C-alpha positions as CSV (number, residue, x, y, z in Angstrom):
1,X,-0.3,10.4,0.4
2,X,-3.8,9.7,1.7
3,X,-5.8,6.6,2.9
4,X,-9.5,7.5,2.9
5,X,-11.8,5.3,5.0
6,X,-14.9,5.2,2.9
7,X,-16.8,3.4,5.7
8,X,-16.3,6.3,8.1
9,X,-19.4,8.3,8.9
10,X,-17.8,11.5,7.8
11,X,-17.0,10.2,4.3
12,X,-19.1,12.0,1.7
13,X,-20.5,8.8,0.4
14,X,-24.1,7.5,0.6
15,X,-24.0,5.1,3.5
16,X,-26.5,2.8,1.8
17,X,-24.5,2.7,-1.6
18,X,-21.8,0.1,-2.3
19,X,-18.3,1.3,-1.8
20,X,-14.8,0.0,-1.2
21,X,-13.5,0.0,2.4
22,X,-10.6,2.4,1.6
23,X,-9.3,4.6,-1.2
24,X,-5.5,5.0,-1.3
25,X,-4.0,7.9,-3.2
26,X,-0.2,8.4,-3.2
27,X,3.1,7.1,-4.2
28,X,6.8,7.3,-3.7
29,X,7.5,9.7,-6.5
30,X,5.4,12.3,-8.4
31,X,5.5,10.2,-11.5
32,X,4.3,7.1,-9.7
33,X,1.2,8.3,-8.0
34,X,-1.4,5.5,-7.5
35,X,-5.1,5.5,-6.9
36,X,-6.4,2.3,-5.4
37,X,-9.7,1.3,-4.1
38,X,-9.2,-1.4,-1.4
39,X,-11.7,-4.0,-0.2
40,X,-10.9,-6.2,2.8
41,X,-12.5,-9.4,4.0
42,X,-11.4,-11.8,6.7
43,X,-13.2,-14.6,4.7
44,X,-12.6,-16.2,1.4
45,X,-11.9,-14.2,-1.8
46,X,-15.0,-14.2,-4.0
47,X,-15.6,-12.0,-7.0
48,X,-19.2,-11.5,-6.1
49,X,-18.2,-9.9,-2.8
50,X,-15.2,-7.8,-4.1
51,X,-16.3,-6.6,-7.5
52,X,-19.3,-4.3,-6.7
53,X,-17.3,-2.5,-3.9
54,X,-14.2,-2.1,-6.0
55,X,-16.1,-0.8,-8.9
56,X,-17.9,1.7,-6.6
57,X,-14.6,2.7,-5.2
58,X,-13.3,3.4,-8.7
59,X,-16.3,5.6,-9.4
60,X,-15.7,7.5,-6.2
61,X,-12.0,8.0,-7.2
62,X,-12.9,9.3,-10.6
63,X,-15.1,11.9,-9.0
64,X,-12.5,13.0,-6.5
65,X,-9.4,13.1,-8.7
66,X,-9.4,15.7,-11.4
67,X,-8.9,14.2,-14.9
68,X,-5.7,16.3,-15.6
69,X,-3.9,14.6,-12.7
70,X,-2.2,11.5,-14.1
71,X,-2.4,8.4,-11.8
72,X,-1.8,4.7,-12.1
73,X,-4.8,2.6,-11.0
74,X,-5.0,-0.7,-9.3
75,X,-8.0,-2.2,-7.4
76,X,-6.9,-4.3,-4.5
77,X,-8.7,-7.1,-2.8
78,X,-7.3,-8.4,0.5
79,X,-8.6,-11.7,1.9
80,X,-7.9,-13.7,4.9
81,X,-9.7,-17.0,4.0
82,X,-9.1,-19.3,1.1
83,X,-8.7,-18.6,-2.5
84,X,-10.4,-21.4,-4.5
85,X,-9.0,-22.0,-8.0
86,X,-12.4,-21.3,-9.6
87,X,-12.5,-17.9,-7.9
88,X,-9.0,-17.1,-8.9
89,X,-10.0,-17.9,-12.5
90,X,-13.0,-15.6,-12.2
91,X,-10.8,-12.7,-11.1
92,X,-8.7,-13.3,-14.2
93,X,-11.7,-12.9,-16.6
94,X,-11.8,-9.6,-18.4
95,X,-15.5,-9.2,-17.5
96,X,-14.4,-9.0,-13.8
97,X,-11.9,-6.2,-14.2
98,X,-12.5,-2.7,-12.8
99,X,-12.9,0.4,-15.0
100,X,-11.2,3.7,-14.1
101,X,-11.1,6.5,-16.7
102,X,-12.1,4.2,-19.6
103,X,-9.3,1.7,-18.8
104,X,-10.0,-1.7,-17.3
105,X,-7.6,-3.2,-14.8
106,X,-7.4,-6.6,-13.2
107,X,-8.1,-6.8,-9.5
108,X,-4.9,-7.5,-7.5
109,X,-5.4,-10.1,-4.9
110,X,-3.3,-10.1,-1.7
111,X,-3.5,-11.8,1.6
112,X,-4.6,-9.7,4.6
113,X,-1.6,-8.4,6.4
114,X,0.5,-8.1,3.2
115,X,1.9,-4.7,2.6
116,X,0.1,-2.5,0.1
117,X,3.4,-1.9,-1.7
118,X,3.3,-5.5,-2.8
119,X,0.0,-4.9,-4.5
120,X,1.3,-1.7,-6.1
121,X,4.5,-3.1,-7.5
122,X,4.5,-3.8,-11.2
């Protein structure tokens, strides 16, 4: 299991490029390994804030994890402020999903402080 801080100066990511805050790789069993770009904000949940970073995190994950390794993918957006109905509806639009290995996945919204396991449960 690994939680990679993509904001850390030692991360091999262009510091000026968009990226998610973290990349989680792991799981409880070998057949349930997850890869999850995670973006955090203390403010309100907004598609315009989360989507570029989560998509960039998915690209980073696709470069780091060999294709022959099977993983389940879930982008996670954790927010501390409000979630307006219009923004929630925007997150549900297929145009605002995140692509990993040619599959698109809906962003999982969770409140800051919630356990990651809540986001990764089916």
